[in-house]
Each structure stands twice: as C-alpha cells, then as structure tokens.
C-alpha positions as CSV (number, residue, x, y, z in Angstrom):
1,M,0.0,0.0,0.0
2,T,1.3,3.5,-0.9
3,S,1.8,5.8,2.0
4,N,1.1,9.5,2.0
5,H,4.9,9.9,2.5
6,D,5.6,8.0,-0.7
7,L,3.1,10.1,-2.6
8,G,4.9,13.2,-1.6
9,R,8.3,11.9,-2.6
10,P,9.7,13.4,-5.9
11,A,10.0,10.8,-8.6
12,V,13.5,9.9,-9.8
13,V,14.0,11.4,-13.3
14,S,16.5,9.3,-15.2
15,Q,18.3,10.3,-18.4
16,A,17.5,8.9,-21.7
17,S,19.2,5.6,-22.4
18,R,20.5,6.9,-25.7
19,L,22.8,9.2,-23.8
20,A,24.6,6.3,-22.2
21,D,27.3,6.1,-24.9
22,V,27.5,9.8,-25.6
23,R,30.7,11.6,-24.5
24,Y,32.0,15.1,-24.9
25,D,35.0,15.1,-22.7
26,I,36.2,18.6,-23.9
27,R,33.6,19.9,-21.5
28,G,33.5,16.9,-19.2
29,P,35.0,16.0,-15.8
30,V,38.3,17.9,-16.2
31,L,36.4,21.1,-17.0
32,R,34.1,20.6,-14.0
33,R,37.2,20.2,-11.8
34,A,38.6,23.5,-13.2
35,R,35.4,25.3,-12.4
36,A,35.5,24.0,-8.8
37,L,39.1,25.2,-8.5
38,E,38.1,28.6,-9.9
39,A,35.3,28.8,-7.3
40,E,38.0,28.3,-4.7
41,G,39.9,31.3,-6.0
42,H,42.5,29.7,-8.1
43,E,43.5,31.2,-11.5
44,I,43.5,28.6,-14.3
45,I,45.4,28.8,-17.6
46,K,42.7,27.5,-20.0
47,L,44.2,25.8,-23.1
48,N,41.3,23.4,-23.6
49,I,38.9,25.1,-26.0
50,G,39.4,26.8,-29.4
51,N,37.6,30.0,-28.4
52,P,39.5,33.0,-29.8
53,A,37.8,36.0,-28.1
54,P,39.0,35.3,-24.5
55,F,42.5,35.6,-25.8
56,G,41.9,39.0,-27.5
57,L,41.4,37.6,-31.0
58,F,38.4,39.5,-32.3
59,T,36.6,39.9,-35.6
60,P,37.1,43.3,-37.4
61,D,34.8,46.1,-36.4
62,S,33.4,46.2,-40.0
63,V,31.7,42.9,-39.5
64,L,30.2,43.9,-36.1
65,A,29.0,47.2,-37.7
66,E,27.0,45.3,-40.3
67,V,25.4,43.1,-37.6
68,T,24.5,46.1,-35.5
69,A,23.0,48.0,-38.4
70,A,20.8,45.0,-39.2
71,I,19.4,44.4,-35.7
72,G,16.2,46.3,-36.4
73,D,15.5,44.1,-39.4
74,S,16.2,40.9,-37.5
75,Q,13.1,40.7,-35.4
76,G,11.1,38.2,-37.4
77,Y,11.8,34.6,-38.5
78,S,13.9,34.3,-41.6
79,D,13.7,31.5,-44.2
80,A,14.3,28.2,-42.4
81,R,17.5,27.9,-44.3
82,G,18.7,31.4,-43.3
83,I,18.6,34.8,-44.8
84,A,19.1,35.1,-48.6
85,P,22.1,37.5,-48.5
86,A,24.1,35.2,-46.2
87,R,23.3,32.1,-48.3
88,E,24.2,33.9,-51.4
89,A,27.6,35.0,-49.8
90,V,28.3,31.4,-48.9
91,A,27.6,30.2,-52.4
92,R,29.9,32.9,-53.9
93,Y,32.6,31.9,-51.4
94,F,32.6,28.2,-52.5
95,G,32.6,29.3,-56.1
96,R,35.8,31.2,-55.4
97,L,37.2,28.0,-53.8
98,G,36.6,26.0,-57.0
99,V,33.5,24.0,-55.8
100,P,31.2,23.8,-58.8
101,G,27.5,24.4,-59.0
102,V,26.8,25.8,-55.5
103,S,23.6,27.9,-55.4
104,P,22.0,29.7,-52.4
105,D,19.4,26.9,-52.3
106,D,22.1,24.5,-51.5
107,V,23.1,26.3,-48.3
108,Y,21.6,25.8,-44.9
109,L,22.6,28.2,-42.1
110,G,22.7,27.1,-38.5
111,N,23.4,28.0,-34.9
112,G,27.0,27.0,-35.3
113,V,28.4,24.0,-37.1
114,S,27.5,21.9,-34.0
115,E,23.8,22.2,-34.7
116,L,24.3,21.4,-38.3
117,I,26.3,18.3,-37.5
118,V,23.5,16.9,-35.4
119,M,20.9,17.9,-38.0
120,S,22.8,16.3,-40.8
121,L,23.0,13.0,-38.8
122,Q,19.4,13.1,-37.6
123,G,18.2,13.2,-41.2
124,L,20.4,10.3,-42.2
125,L,20.7,7.6,-39.6
126,N,18.4,4.7,-38.6
127,P,19.1,2.7,-35.4
128,G,22.3,0.7,-35.9
129,D,23.5,2.5,-39.0
130,E,27.3,3.2,-39.0
131,V,29.4,6.2,-39.8
132,L,33.1,6.2,-40.4
133,V,34.7,8.8,-38.1
134,P,38.5,9.6,-37.9
135,A,40.4,8.7,-34.7
136,P,41.3,11.0,-33.2
137,D,38.2,13.1,-34.0
138,Y,36.4,16.2,-32.9
139,P,34.3,14.3,-30.4
140,L,31.0,16.0,-31.3
141,W,30.9,13.8,-34.4
142,T,31.1,10.5,-32.4
143,G,28.7,11.8,-29.8
144,A,26.2,13.0,-32.4
145,V,26.3,9.7,-34.2
146,S,25.4,7.9,-31.0
147,L,22.7,10.4,-30.1
148,C,21.1,9.9,-33.5
149,G,20.9,6.1,-32.9
150,G,24.0,5.2,-35.0
151,R,27.4,3.7,-34.3
152,A,30.6,5.6,-34.9
153,V,33.3,3.3,-36.4
154,H,36.7,4.9,-36.1
155,Y,39.3,4.8,-38.9
156,R,42.9,5.3,-38.0
157,C,44.8,8.5,-38.7
158,A,48.5,7.8,-38.8
159,E,50.8,10.0,-36.7
160,E,53.8,8.7,-38.6
161,A,52.2,10.0,-41.8
162,D,51.6,13.5,-40.4
163,W,48.2,12.3,-39.1
164,N,46.8,11.6,-42.6
165,P,44.0,9.0,-42.6
166,D,44.9,5.3,-43.2
167,V,42.6,4.9,-46.3
168,E,43.0,1.1,-46.4
169,H,41.9,0.9,-42.8
170,A,38.9,3.1,-43.4
171,E,37.8,1.0,-46.4
172,S,38.2,-2.2,-44.4
173,L,35.6,-1.0,-41.9
174,V,32.8,-0.5,-44.5
175,T,29.9,-2.8,-43.9
176,S,26.3,-3.1,-45.3
177,R,25.3,-0.6,-42.5
178,T,27.8,2.1,-43.3
179,R,26.0,5.2,-44.5
180,A,28.6,8.0,-44.4
181,I,32.2,8.9,-43.9
182,V,33.4,12.0,-41.9
183,I,36.5,13.9,-43.1
184,I,37.8,16.6,-40.7
185,N,40.3,18.7,-42.7
186,P,42.2,20.7,-41.4
187,N,42.0,18.4,-38.5
188,N,41.0,19.0,-34.9
189,P,42.8,17.9,-32.7
190,T,46.0,17.1,-34.7
191,G,46.4,20.2,-36.9
192,A,46.9,17.9,-40.0
193,V,46.1,19.2,-43.4
194,Y,45.4,16.3,-45.6
195,S,47.2,15.7,-48.9
196,R,45.4,15.8,-52.2
197,E,46.2,12.2,-52.7
198,T,44.8,11.1,-49.4
199,L,41.6,13.0,-50.0
200,L,41.2,11.6,-53.5
201,A,41.6,8.1,-52.0
202,L,39.1,8.7,-49.2
203,L,36.6,10.1,-51.7
204,D,37.1,7.1,-53.9
205,V,36.1,4.9,-51.0
206,A,32.9,6.9,-50.6
207,R,32.3,6.6,-54.4
208,R,32.8,2.8,-54.5
209,H,30.6,2.2,-51.5
210,N,27.9,4.9,-52.0
211,L,28.7,6.7,-48.8
212,L,27.6,10.3,-48.1
213,V,30.7,12.4,-47.4
214,L,30.4,14.8,-44.4
215,A,33.3,17.2,-44.7
216,D,34.1,19.3,-41.6
217,E,36.2,22.2,-43.0
218,I,35.8,24.9,-40.4
219,Y,39.5,25.5,-40.3
220,D,39.9,25.8,-44.1
221,Q,41.6,29.2,-44.0
222,I,43.9,28.6,-41.0
223,L,47.0,27.2,-42.7
224,F,50.7,27.4,-41.9
225,D,54.0,27.0,-43.8
226,G,52.5,27.0,-47.3
227,A,50.0,24.2,-46.6
228,V,47.1,24.0,-49.1
229,H,43.6,23.0,-48.2
230,H,41.6,21.2,-50.9
231,P,37.8,21.4,-50.4
232,A,36.5,17.9,-50.7
233,A,33.8,18.9,-53.1
234,S,36.2,20.4,-55.5
235,L,37.9,17.0,-55.9
236,A,34.8,14.9,-56.4
237,P,32.0,16.8,-58.1
238,D,30.3,13.5,-59.0
239,I,29.4,12.4,-55.5
240,P,27.2,13.9,-52.8
241,I,29.2,15.9,-50.2
242,L,28.1,18.0,-47.3
243,I,30.6,20.7,-46.4
244,L,30.3,22.3,-42.9
245,G,32.0,25.5,-41.9
246,G,31.3,28.8,-40.2
247,M,32.3,32.0,-38.5
248,S,33.8,30.7,-35.2
249,K,37.4,30.2,-36.1
250,T,38.7,32.1,-39.2
251,Y,36.4,35.0,-38.4
252,R,36.8,34.8,-34.6
253,L,33.0,34.9,-33.9
254,A,32.5,31.7,-31.9
255,G,29.8,33.3,-29.7
256,F,27.7,34.2,-32.7
257,R,27.0,30.5,-33.4
258,S,26.8,31.2,-37.1
259,G,27.6,28.3,-39.4
260,W,26.7,26.8,-42.7
261,L,26.1,23.4,-44.3
262,V,26.5,23.3,-48.1
263,V,25.1,20.5,-50.2
264,C,27.5,19.7,-53.1
265,G,27.4,17.3,-56.0
266,P,24.5,15.5,-57.6
267,K,21.2,16.0,-55.9
268,A,19.2,13.1,-57.3
269,P,20.9,10.4,-55.2
270,V,20.1,12.4,-52.0
271,A,16.7,13.9,-52.9
272,E,14.9,12.0,-50.1
273,Y,17.5,12.8,-47.6
274,L,17.3,16.5,-48.5
275,E,13.6,16.5,-47.9
276,G,14.4,15.3,-44.4
277,L,17.0,18.0,-44.0
278,E,14.5,20.6,-45.0
279,L,12.0,19.2,-42.5
280,L,14.5,19.5,-39.7
281,A,15.4,23.0,-40.7
282,N,11.7,24.0,-40.7
283,M,11.2,22.4,-37.2
284,R,13.8,24.8,-35.7
285,M,12.0,27.7,-37.4
286,C,15.3,29.4,-38.4
287,P,18.8,30.1,-37.3
288,N,19.6,33.1,-35.1
289,V,18.9,36.0,-37.5
290,P,21.2,38.8,-36.2
291,A,24.3,36.5,-36.3
292,Q,23.6,35.6,-40.0
293,H,24.3,39.2,-41.0
294,A,28.0,38.6,-40.1
295,I,28.3,36.1,-42.9
296,P,28.1,38.4,-46.0
297,A,30.0,41.1,-44.1
298,A,32.9,38.6,-43.6
299,L,32.8,36.6,-46.8
300,D,32.1,39.4,-49.3
301,G,34.4,41.6,-47.4
302,R,37.2,39.1,-48.1
303,L,38.4,39.1,-44.5
304,D,41.9,37.6,-44.6
305,I,43.4,35.8,-41.6
306,T,46.7,35.4,-43.4
307,P,48.6,38.1,-41.5
308,L,48.1,36.1,-38.3
309,L,49.5,33.0,-40.0
310,L,52.7,34.3,-41.6
311,P,56.1,34.6,-39.8
312,G,55.6,37.4,-37.3
313,G,51.9,36.9,-37.2
314,R,50.4,36.2,-33.8
315,L,49.0,32.7,-34.4
316,R,52.2,31.6,-36.2
317,D,54.4,32.8,-33.4
318,Q,52.2,31.2,-30.8
319,R,52.2,27.9,-32.6
320,D,56.0,27.9,-33.0
321,A,56.7,28.9,-29.4
322,A,54.4,26.3,-27.9
323,W,55.7,23.6,-30.3
324,S,59.4,24.4,-29.5
325,Q,58.8,24.3,-25.8
326,L,56.7,21.2,-25.8
327,T,59.2,19.2,-27.9
328,A,62.0,20.3,-25.5
329,I,60.3,18.4,-22.6
330,P,62.0,15.0,-22.2
331,G,59.8,12.2,-23.6
332,V,57.5,14.6,-25.5
333,D,57.3,14.8,-29.3
334,C,54.8,16.5,-31.5
335,Y,53.8,16.9,-35.1
336,K,54.1,20.5,-36.1
337,P,50.5,21.4,-37.1
338,A,50.0,22.7,-40.7
339,G,46.5,24.0,-39.9
340,A,43.9,24.7,-37.2
341,L,44.6,25.9,-33.7
342,Y,45.9,22.9,-31.8
343,L,49.0,20.9,-30.9
344,F,48.6,17.2,-30.1
345,P,51.8,16.1,-28.4
346,R,52.6,12.5,-27.7
347,L,54.0,11.4,-24.3
348,D,56.5,8.6,-24.9
349,P,55.0,5.6,-23.0
350,E,58.6,4.5,-22.2
351,V,59.2,7.7,-20.3
352,H,55.7,8.8,-19.2
353,K,53.8,5.7,-18.2
354,I,50.2,7.0,-18.3
355,S,47.4,4.5,-18.0
356,D,44.6,7.1,-17.4
357,D,45.1,10.3,-19.3
358,Q,42.0,11.9,-18.0
359,R,43.3,11.4,-14.4
360,M,46.6,12.9,-15.5
361,C,44.9,16.0,-16.8
362,I,43.0,16.4,-13.6
363,D,46.2,16.0,-11.6
364,L,48.0,18.5,-13.8
365,L,45.1,20.9,-13.2
366,E,45.2,20.5,-9.5
367,Q,48.9,20.7,-9.2
368,Q,49.8,23.3,-11.8
369,H,46.4,25.0,-12.6
370,V,46.8,24.3,-16.3
371,L,43.7,23.1,-18.2
372,L,44.4,20.7,-21.1
373,T,42.3,18.0,-22.8
374,H,43.3,14.3,-22.7
375,G,43.7,12.4,-26.0
376,T,41.2,9.7,-25.3
377,G,38.6,12.5,-25.2
378,F,39.1,12.6,-29.0
379,N,38.4,8.9,-29.3
380,L,42.0,8.0,-29.6
381,P,42.5,4.4,-28.4
382,S,45.8,5.1,-26.6
383,T,46.4,7.2,-23.5
384,D,49.6,8.9,-24.7
385,H,48.4,12.2,-26.1
386,I,47.1,15.6,-24.9
387,R,45.7,18.5,-26.8
388,V,47.0,22.0,-26.3
389,V,45.2,25.1,-27.8
390,F,47.7,27.7,-28.9
391,L,45.4,30.8,-28.9
392,A,47.0,32.3,-25.8
393,P,49.8,34.9,-26.1
394,V,53.3,33.6,-26.2
395,D,54.1,34.4,-22.5
396,V,51.0,32.6,-21.3
397,L,51.8,29.6,-23.5
398,S,55.4,29.6,-22.2
399,D,54.2,29.7,-18.6
400,A,51.7,26.8,-19.2
401,V,54.2,24.6,-21.1
402,G,56.8,25.2,-18.4
403,R,54.3,24.1,-15.8
404,L,53.5,21.0,-17.8
405,G,57.2,20.1,-18.0
406,E,57.7,20.6,-14.3
407,F,54.7,18.3,-13.7
408,L,55.8,15.6,-16.0
409,A,59.3,15.5,-14.5
410,T,58.0,13.9,-11.3
411,Y,54.5,12.6,-12.2
412,R,53.9,8.9,-11.8
413,Q,50.7,6.9,-12.0
C-alpha cells in the first residue's frame, strides 16, 4: 500500500538511455574540476577550447557594424535555411574556392556547425547505422552519431604520416550498415592538413561504397607553412558531399553561433535525404537572425586571416613557441601542425607511463592550474596524447608549457 509519505516523494527522473554512450570530454570531468578550483579562488590557464575571443582575437569592427545595423531588421523569423544575403555569400565563397554548382538553395545556415552536425545525422541515420569517423576526431561527431541512434566506427589517422588517414583501414571498416564517412580537414585535434592524394583516395572509398561524405572544413583558411587546403567537393563533383563551416574560427566569432552546411554534387541520389534535412530546418523555425548578417560582411568583405599565420603573425608565433617548448620536454614529441589551432603532443610511453590520461589532466590541473584535454577524449584508443590550444599569447603559453614540463618531470601513475 502506498503511504502519503511515498506520494509526496519526488519521482526519480533518469536520463534517456540513448545518452549512455554519448561523451563530450572537452567539457567533461576535467572542466568541471577546473570550475571548482576557480570557485575556490585559483587562477586557471585554460588551453582546452578553441575560443578566440577570451585571448583577445576579435573579428574586425566592420563585421560587427553590419550586424549592429541589421538588428532592427532581424526581429522576425527568416527563411528556415537562413537569410538570402548570407546564403548567397556562402555560395559565392565556395565558387571562389573552386567548388562547382553551388547555389544559395544548396546552403543551410545554422546555430554554429554543432547544430548542423546533429541535424545532418538526424536526417540520415536509422538505429544501428554506421558512420566512419576519424580517430582522433572532434568528439561531437562521435557523440552526435550515437545520439542519433547510429554507431561511430573509427578509422585510423597515422601520426607517422603527419596524421593523414589510413585509407585502407577506413575501407576495411565498411559494412552493409555504413552510411557515411566523416572527413575533418584541417583536423581537430591534430592540426593535420590532408594531402590531395589522401583526400582523393578517401573520396574514392565513398564513391565505391555509395557513402555520403560529411566534410568538416571549419579551419579551411587557418593554414601554416604554405599548406594547401583542398575542399573535398572540389575534388569529387560527381558524388554527394556536405561541407560544414562557419564563423567561429577564421572569423573569430565563436559566440555568434553562425555556421553553414553546403550540399554539393549531384542531388538526385540524396533527394529524399534533402527532404528530411529541410523538414529538420523547418522544425527549428530558423537560425539566429542577427548573427547571420555577419556572414556576408565577412565573406564578401574578403576578410583575410593570413597576416596572423605568416612569420611574425600572432598565431604563427604562438604555434612555433608552444611547439618548440613542448618538444623540448623529455619524452614529449609533437607533429608541427599545418593548420587549425591545436597541438597534439605525444607522451612517450617508455618515459611517461600514463594509464589514465583523464586522471593525468586532472592531476595537472590540481597541481599546476593548467587546463588541457586528454587524448582519449578525442576517441584516440591510446592514453599517450594531450591537446594544447595555442590561442593564448606567447608568454602565457610559455608559462603553461613550463608548468607541464615541471609536472611531467615527477609525475607517476
């Protein structure tokens, strides 16, 4: 018999079972510990998230002026795909990059690339469907695949080959349930910029097995040392490819949550899928309207991040300083990134015997007040890597890497 006391007890509300396998460790336990330490009054050096603004890397005032001027006209819903001037600007941008046949109707704007990743997978996956995802990856891809009822199958990226994908390994993982392949280029977390030959080989795998290509190219303009980025859709105009990009990184507007998804290649094979994508776009009403006005201001204004990337440029100097200091630590080596905003150093297992890299990052945080991200948080199978964001000024990076070196000199698990 139920007592009055039982009737007054709040019911336990459990989380959905589909969240059981979803991880996003970039903002997981290590970050929660950092917040607790900050609440205790400690100052934390945060090198865990690619967020330019806190480090004084801002978009030009000309872009903000266009957004401010359009506020009064941004009070109603836009087209579910986004405002026409922004979609037109994105189409022109990809035309300049050599991607054929992109029209404004092929462009979906979103509240950041994150929303569009989830939307693209929601419209694609049935329970048990598989998606090939690189390892290491940007973990939102793996998490979103799981959230949408699918299974992320990780193909190897080879550190000894400058983190280019192992194409043979990727193809060996294709099954009758494989629906798509994710390509992250330039890569987060490794900073790799894939060779043309590697991309052509990956795209040929998609062609042979009728896979949808999901190309995450948000770092396409952040390139060092003469590296060249090849848009996937420019190399394979005969197969369906979705390119994802946005304003967060090159244009330093992460907080605006303004991104795009561009449908490239033949439409007939994906016609039914595109109907679903349009349905999902309609269900969210529209993306944030004021933020969309930043897109034509930046893309048509031909904003150029190159000065930050050349010798003497801030991002180049920060990358070089952090890389030099990291590789000077005994037992640490690191590929010198050709793109993006990250270093992904390896801790030699013969020198640094780390069995739990998340625990190591928490210990580093507690002892040295430096916040980094552990490699397994990027679905890397081994525990011998960490990710370092090099957006901070050189003196801050030098301080942080010095603390890491001091920590590793005595750390044991």
